[in-house]
C-alpha positions as CSV (number, residue, x, y, z in Angstrom):
1,X,162.2,68.4,161.6
2,X,159.9,70.1,164.4
3,X,163.0,70.6,166.2
4,X,164.6,72.4,163.2
5,X,161.6,74.5,162.5
6,X,161.4,75.8,166.5
7,X,164.9,76.1,166.2
8,X,164.9,78.7,162.9
9,X,161.9,80.4,164.7
10,X,163.6,81.1,167.8
11,X,166.8,82.0,165.9
12,X,164.1,84.1,163.6
13,X,162.8,86.0,166.4
14,X,166.5,86.5,168.2
15,X,167.4,88.5,165.2
16,X,163.9,90.3,164.9
17,X,164.5,91.3,168.5
18,X,168.0,92.4,167.9
19,X,167.1,94.1,164.3
20,X,164.0,95.6,166.5
21,X,166.6,96.9,169.1
22,X,169.1,98.1,166.3
23,X,166.1,100.1,164.9
24,X,165.0,101.6,168.1
25,X,168.5,102.5,168.7
26,X,168.7,103.9,164.8
27,X,165.6,106.5,165.7
28,X,166.6,107.1,169.1
29,X,170.0,108.4,167.5
30,X,168.6,109.6,164.9
31,X,166.2,111.6,166.8
32,X,168.8,112.8,169.4
33,X,171.2,114.1,166.7
34,X,167.7,115.8,165.1
35,X,166.7,117.5,168.5
36,X,170.6,118.8,168.7
37,X,170.6,119.8,165.3
38,X,167.2,121.8,165.9
39,X,168.6,123.3,169.6
40,X,171.6,124.3,167.5
41,X,169.5,126.3,165.0
42,X,167.5,127.6,167.6
43,X,170.3,129.1,169.3
44,X,172.3,130.5,166.2
45,X,168.3,132.1,165.5
46,X,168.5,133.7,169.0
47,X,172.0,135.0,168.5
48,X,171.1,136.7,165.5
49,X,168.2,138.2,166.8
50,X,170.3,139.3,169.7
51,X,172.6,140.9,167.5
52,X,170.0,142.2,165.4
53,X,168.5,144.0,168.5
54,X,171.3,145.3,169.5
55,X,172.5,146.5,166.0
56,X,169.3,148.5,166.0
57,X,170.1,149.9,169.8
58,X,173.3,151.0,168.7
59,X,172.2,152.6,164.9
60,X,169.1,154.4,167.0
61,X,172.0,155.4,169.7
62,X,174.1,156.9,167.1
63,X,171.5,158.7,165.2
64,X,170.1,160.3,168.3
65,X,173.8,161.5,168.7
66,X,174.1,162.8,165.4
67,X,170.6,164.4,165.9
68,X,171.6,168.2,165.8
69,X,168.6,168.9,168.1
70,X,170.5,166.5,170.8
71,X,173.7,168.2,170.4
72,X,172.0,171.7,171.0
73,X,170.1,170.3,174.1
74,X,173.6,168.9,175.5
75,X,174.9,172.2,174.9
76,X,172.3,174.3,176.4
77,X,172.5,171.8,179.7
78,X,175.9,172.5,179.4
79,X,175.7,176.1,179.8
80,X,175.6,178.0,183.2
81,X,172.2,179.0,184.5
82,X,171.4,183.0,183.8
83,X,171.4,185.2,186.8
84,X,167.7,186.2,186.3
85,X,166.6,182.4,186.1
86,X,166.3,180.0,183.0
87,X,165.1,181.5,179.7
88,X,162.8,179.7,177.5
89,X,163.8,181.8,174.9
90,X,166.8,181.4,172.4
91,X,169.2,184.3,172.7
92,X,169.4,185.8,169.3
93,X,165.3,186.1,169.6
94,X,165.1,187.7,173.1
95,X,164.9,191.3,171.4
96,X,162.3,190.0,168.8
97,X,160.2,188.9,171.7
98,X,160.4,191.7,174.0
99,X,159.3,194.0,171.1
100,X,156.3,191.7,170.8
101,X,155.7,191.5,174.3
102,X,155.4,195.1,174.6
103,X,153.6,195.4,171.4
104,X,150.9,192.9,173.4
105,X,150.7,194.8,176.4
106,X,150.0,198.0,174.5
107,X,147.2,196.4,172.3
108,X,146.0,195.4,176.0
109,X,146.3,198.6,177.0
110,X,144.6,200.0,174.6
111,X,141.7,197.4,174.1
112,X,140.0,199.0,176.8
113,X,139.6,202.8,176.4
114,X,136.8,203.7,178.9
115,X,134.4,201.9,180.7
116,X,130.5,202.8,180.7
117,X,127.4,200.8,181.8
118,X,126.4,200.8,177.8
119,X,129.6,199.6,177.0
120,X,129.3,197.0,179.3
121,X,125.6,195.8,178.7
122,X,126.7,195.9,174.5
123,X,129.4,193.2,175.2
124,X,127.2,191.3,177.2
125,X,124.4,191.5,174.6
126,X,126.9,190.5,171.8
127,X,128.4,187.6,173.6
128,X,124.8,186.2,174.7
129,X,124.4,186.3,170.8
130,X,127.4,184.4,170.2
131,X,125.8,182.0,172.5
132,X,128.3,182.0,175.4
133,X,127.1,180.9,178.3
134,X,126.0,183.3,181.2
135,X,129.0,182.4,183.3
136,X,131.5,183.1,180.9
137,X,130.1,186.5,180.0
138,X,130.6,187.3,183.7
139,X,134.3,185.9,183.4
140,X,134.8,188.1,180.4
141,X,133.3,191.3,182.2
142,X,135.0,190.7,185.6
143,X,138.3,190.4,183.8
144,X,138.0,194.0,182.3
145,X,137.0,195.5,186.1
146,X,140.0,197.9,187.1
147,X,141.4,197.9,183.5
148,X,139.1,200.4,182.2
149,X,140.1,204.2,182.1
150,X,137.3,207.2,182.6
151,X,136.0,208.8,179.5
152,X,138.5,211.9,180.1
153,X,141.4,210.1,180.5
154,X,140.3,208.2,177.4
155,X,139.9,211.4,175.2
156,X,143.6,212.6,176.8
157,X,145.0,209.8,175.0
158,X,143.5,209.6,172.1
159,X,145.1,213.8,171.6
160,X,148.3,212.5,172.7
161,X,148.3,209.5,170.1
162,X,147.0,212.0,167.7
163,X,149.8,214.9,167.9
164,X,152.6,211.6,168.3
165,X,150.9,210.8,164.8
166,X,151.6,214.1,163.3
167,X,154.7,214.7,164.6
168,X,155.8,211.4,162.9
169,X,154.0,212.1,159.8
170,X,155.6,215.3,159.7
171,X,159.3,213.8,160.2
172,X,158.5,211.0,157.4
173,X,157.8,214.2,155.0
174,X,160.9,216.3,156.4
175,X,162.8,213.0,155.5
176,X,161.4,212.4,152.0
177,X,161.9,215.7,151.4
178,X,166.1,215.6,152.3
179,X,166.0,212.3,150.0
180,X,164.3,214.3,147.0
181,X,166.5,217.3,147.1
182,X,169.8,214.9,147.3
183,X,168.7,212.9,144.8
184,X,168.1,216.5,142.7
185,X,171.8,217.1,143.3
186,X,172.8,213.7,141.9
């Protein structure tokens, strides 16, 4: 009986070893299958992310191509350069820009009528009251050197401007009279 028990024990041990081997094999296969499924899910996810990135890039490129500013820029770049050089202003605004530039030049010319020691000291005092440093004050005064006119020139220019103003006012009155006469006739 002891031998039978030993045989049963050996057979049981052998069966348990086989079952353990089968269980280990099943676990390994399951783990491999799980890893393969996980790797497949990772590949699918990476492919989707790549497609999404590419789609976003295509959409951005399409939006950029449809943007009217970019079309205008490409049209401007295709145009041959001007003979005088490249202008930063649009053609339709060049006349307005020229007029505003001329007005600014006239304003700059008219800003310094004449130069005198009193005017410069008054300007320096005004700048110091505003809290401007002496270095900046000297820069401002140096900018005006050579820009000034004599007092006689300033008086002559003022008289010319007054005469021109009177002529313009007289012409405006004459035009107004013409309009009122034409209204009376109708």
